[in-house]
SEVO-844188 format. One record per residue (C-alpha): residue in one letter; z, y, x. Coordinates in steps of 0.1 Angstrom, whole numbers, padded with zeros to 4 digits, always signed. Example, Ala and Ser with C-alpha at 12.3 -4.5 7.8 and 13.67 -1.06 7.14 Angstrom:
BEGIN
A+0078-0045+0123/S+0071-0011+0137/
//
This chain:
BEGIN
M-0149+0286-0140/Q-0113+0285-0153/E-0108+0251-0136/V-0117+0265-0102/Y-0093+0294-0106/W-0065+0270-0117/L-0071+0247-0087/E-0071+0277-0063/T-0037+0289-0077/V-0022+0254-0075/A-0034+0249-0039/H-0020+0283-0030/S+0014+0275-0044/W+0014+0241-0027/N+0006+0257+0006/Q+0035+0281+0002/N+0060+0253-0004/P+0046+0220+0010/T+0062+0186+0003/P+0081+0175+0034/F+0067+0144+0051/L+0091+0119+0067/W+0078+0097+0095/A+0107+0073+0094/G+0113+0071+0056/K+0119+0043+0032/R+0083+0031+0034/S+0085+0028+0072/A+0117+0007+0069/R+0101-0016+0044/R+0071-0022+0067/Q+0094-0030+0096/R+0112-0056+0075/T+0080-0072+0065/R+0068-0074+0101/G+0100-0092+0109/R+0091-0119+0084/S+0059-0130+0102/H+0067-0167+0096/Q+0063-0162+0059/H+0031-0162+0039/R+0024-0137+0012/L+0014-0148-0022/G-0013-0124-0035/G+0001-0090-0042/S+0032-0101-0060/G+0056-0096-0031/A+0066-0133-0032/C+0066-0153+0001/T+0066-0190+0011/I+0073-0206+0044/R+0043-0230+0042/H+0008-0218+0037/I-0005-0227+0002/R-0040-0240+0003/T-0063-0226-0024/P-0090-0249-0038/K-0125-0240-0030/T-0148-0227-0057/I-0180-0243-0065/L-0199-0216-0046/Q-0178-0221-0015/K-0184-0259-0016/W-0222-0253-0014/L-0222-0227+0013/
//
């Protein structure tokens, strides 16, 4: 029961002073830059890019399907 009371008080204080949301912030600028690099291929989730597509070897399961 105390958790519910705590969550209600936190939600009430958040509603009084909400976090401002920027539509054209840093994340938007980063996405625009990546869209400009459409000729590059992403390598997994590392953020690295290559100009040529790197072929990945097929797994044994993919060979049989």
